[in-house]
C-alpha positions as CSV (number, residue, x, y, z in Angstrom):
1,M,44.1,-58.7,6.3
2,A,40.7,-60.2,6.1
3,S,42.1,-63.7,5.8
4,T,44.0,-63.2,9.1
5,V,40.8,-62.3,10.9
6,N,39.0,-65.4,9.4
7,E,41.9,-67.6,10.4
8,I,41.7,-66.4,14.0
9,S,38.0,-66.7,14.2
10,D,38.0,-70.2,12.7
11,S,40.3,-71.5,15.5
12,P,38.6,-73.7,18.0
13,V,37.5,-72.1,21.2
14,T,38.9,-73.5,24.4
15,T,36.2,-74.0,27.0
16,R,37.1,-74.3,30.7
17,R,35.4,-76.7,33.0
18,A,33.4,-75.0,35.7
19,A,34.5,-75.8,39.2
20,N,31.9,-77.5,41.2
21,Y,32.9,-76.4,44.7
22,Q,30.7,-77.1,47.7
23,P,29.6,-74.2,49.7
24,A,31.7,-73.3,52.8
25,L,30.7,-75.0,56.0
26,W,31.2,-71.7,58.0
27,K,29.3,-68.6,57.3
28,D,31.0,-65.2,57.4
29,D,29.4,-64.2,60.7
30,Y,30.9,-67.4,62.4
31,I,34.4,-66.6,61.1
32,L,34.0,-63.0,62.2
33,S,32.9,-64.1,65.7
34,L,36.1,-66.0,66.4
35,T,38.2,-64.4,69.1
36,S,41.8,-64.7,70.1
37,E,43.1,-65.1,73.6
38,Y,46.0,-62.7,72.7
39,V,43.8,-59.7,72.5
40,G,43.6,-57.2,75.3
41,E,45.4,-54.5,77.1
42,S,48.0,-56.7,78.7
43,Y,49.1,-58.2,75.4
44,T,49.1,-54.8,73.7
45,R,51.3,-53.4,76.5
46,R,53.7,-56.4,76.2
47,A,53.9,-56.0,72.4
48,D,54.7,-52.3,72.8
49,Q,57.4,-53.1,75.4
50,L,59.0,-55.6,73.0
51,K,58.8,-53.1,70.1
52,A,60.5,-50.5,72.3
53,E,63.2,-53.0,73.2
54,V,63.9,-53.7,69.6
55,W,63.9,-50.0,68.8
56,R,66.5,-49.5,71.6
57,M,68.6,-52.3,70.0
58,F,68.7,-50.4,66.7
59,H,70.1,-47.4,68.5
60,K,72.4,-49.3,70.9
61,V,74.1,-51.6,68.3
62,V,77.2,-50.0,66.8
63,D,78.6,-52.8,64.7
64,P,77.2,-52.6,61.1
65,L,77.2,-56.4,60.8
66,E,75.1,-56.7,63.9
67,K,72.6,-54.1,62.6
68,L,72.4,-56.0,59.3
69,E,71.8,-59.3,61.2
70,L,69.1,-57.5,63.3
71,I,67.3,-56.4,60.1
72,D,67.6,-59.9,58.6
73,V,66.1,-61.5,61.7
74,L,63.3,-59.1,61.8
75,Q,62.5,-59.7,58.1
76,K,62.6,-63.5,58.6
77,L,60.2,-63.2,61.5
78,G,57.9,-61.0,59.5
79,L,58.2,-58.1,62.0
80,S,60.3,-55.6,60.0
81,Y,57.2,-53.6,59.1
82,H,57.1,-52.3,62.7
83,F,60.6,-50.8,62.2
84,E,60.5,-49.5,58.6
85,D,62.0,-46.1,59.6
86,E,64.9,-47.7,61.6
87,V,65.6,-50.2,58.8
88,K,65.6,-47.4,56.2
89,R,67.9,-45.2,58.2
90,T,70.3,-48.0,59.0
91,L,70.5,-49.2,55.4
92,E,70.8,-45.6,54.1
93,A,73.8,-45.0,56.5
94,I,75.4,-48.3,55.5
95,Y,74.9,-47.5,51.8
96,N,76.4,-44.0,52.2
97,T,79.4,-45.4,54.1
98,I,80.0,-47.9,51.3
99,H,80.1,-45.2,48.7
100,Q,82.5,-43.0,50.8
101,A,84.8,-45.6,52.2
102,G,84.3,-48.9,50.4
103,D,82.7,-52.0,51.9
104,I,81.5,-51.6,55.4
105,C,82.0,-55.2,56.2
106,K,85.4,-56.8,55.9
107,K,86.0,-58.1,52.4
108,E,87.3,-61.4,53.8
109,N,84.0,-62.2,55.4
110,L,81.8,-63.7,52.8
111,Y,78.8,-63.9,55.2
112,A,79.0,-60.2,56.0
113,T,79.5,-59.2,52.3
114,S,76.6,-61.4,51.1
115,L,74.2,-60.2,53.9
116,E,75.1,-56.6,53.1
117,F,74.6,-57.1,49.4
118,R,71.3,-59.0,49.7
119,L,69.7,-56.5,52.2
120,L,70.7,-53.5,50.2
121,R,69.5,-55.0,47.0
122,Q,66.2,-56.1,48.6
123,H,65.6,-52.5,49.7
124,G,66.3,-51.0,46.3
125,Y,69.8,-49.8,46.6
126,S,72.1,-50.0,43.6
127,V,75.0,-52.1,44.8
128,P,77.5,-53.3,42.2
129,Q,78.3,-56.9,42.1
130,E,81.8,-57.6,43.5
131,G,83.9,-60.5,42.6
132,E,81.2,-62.4,40.9
133,T,83.5,-65.4,40.3
134,I,84.3,-65.6,43.9
135,L,80.6,-65.7,44.8
136,D,80.0,-68.4,42.2
137,E,82.9,-70.4,43.6
138,A,81.5,-70.0,47.1
139,R,78.0,-71.0,46.0
140,A,79.4,-74.1,44.3
141,F,81.4,-75.0,47.4
142,A,78.5,-74.5,49.8
143,S,76.1,-76.5,47.6
144,K,78.6,-79.4,47.4
145,Q,79.1,-79.4,51.1
146,L,75.3,-79.3,51.8
147,K,74.6,-82.1,49.3
148,E,77.2,-84.3,51.0
149,Y,75.7,-83.4,54.4
150,M,72.2,-84.4,53.2
151,E,73.5,-87.8,52.0
152,Q,75.3,-88.5,55.3
153,N,72.7,-87.0,57.7
154,K,70.0,-89.3,59.2
155,S,67.7,-86.5,60.3
156,Q,64.8,-86.4,57.8
157,N,63.6,-82.9,59.0
158,L,67.0,-81.3,58.6
159,S,67.6,-82.9,55.3
160,T,64.3,-81.6,54.1
161,F,65.2,-78.0,55.1
162,V,68.6,-78.3,53.5
163,G,67.1,-79.7,50.3
164,H,64.5,-76.9,50.2
165,A,67.3,-74.3,50.7
166,L,69.3,-75.8,47.8
167,E,66.3,-76.0,45.6
168,L,65.0,-72.5,46.3
169,P,67.7,-70.2,47.9
170,L,66.5,-67.3,50.1
171,H,67.7,-64.7,47.6
172,W,65.4,-66.2,44.9
173,R,62.3,-66.1,47.1
174,M,59.9,-63.2,46.7
175,L,58.9,-61.0,49.6
176,I,55.2,-61.1,50.0
177,K,53.2,-58.6,52.0
178,V,50.4,-60.3,53.8
179,G,48.3,-57.7,55.5
180,S,50.9,-55.5,57.2
181,K,53.5,-58.3,57.5
182,V,56.3,-59.1,55.0
183,V,57.2,-62.8,54.7
184,H,59.4,-64.9,52.4
């Protein structure tokens, strides 16, 4: 046992270089003094109106696929934190319906099935994988089509977006909470 301790203590110590960063140009009081033109009662009122409109959309939409798409869009925009209760209620209802009557979305619709699966899994619901070989085949087909599209497309911006999506698909990305917003 003593020899193990000596072997560990005899190993070379790794020293790290100290970063020699220059001090910031702006002091804290300058940064805190910055103002936004989007502050004020009129902007707050407009934001509240838009929130109320989205809240009405949650209660007006009947089609489960449209509700899932609404949740997906709100998450992608980083606004879903405003509607956590509605999102939770909607996904809970969809999850309960799945367990009572099977898939809520048509089984032939790969988009609806994958959206349902991803959103339920993201929010912690235990959803069994269904037809994993079909999903693998669909992923392979979609990847092949997108790669061919990238080779033929002349738009650099679109090719960059497609390449990024192929390299790091949305379902592999981690949700990050920045302040009160959730972003991918």
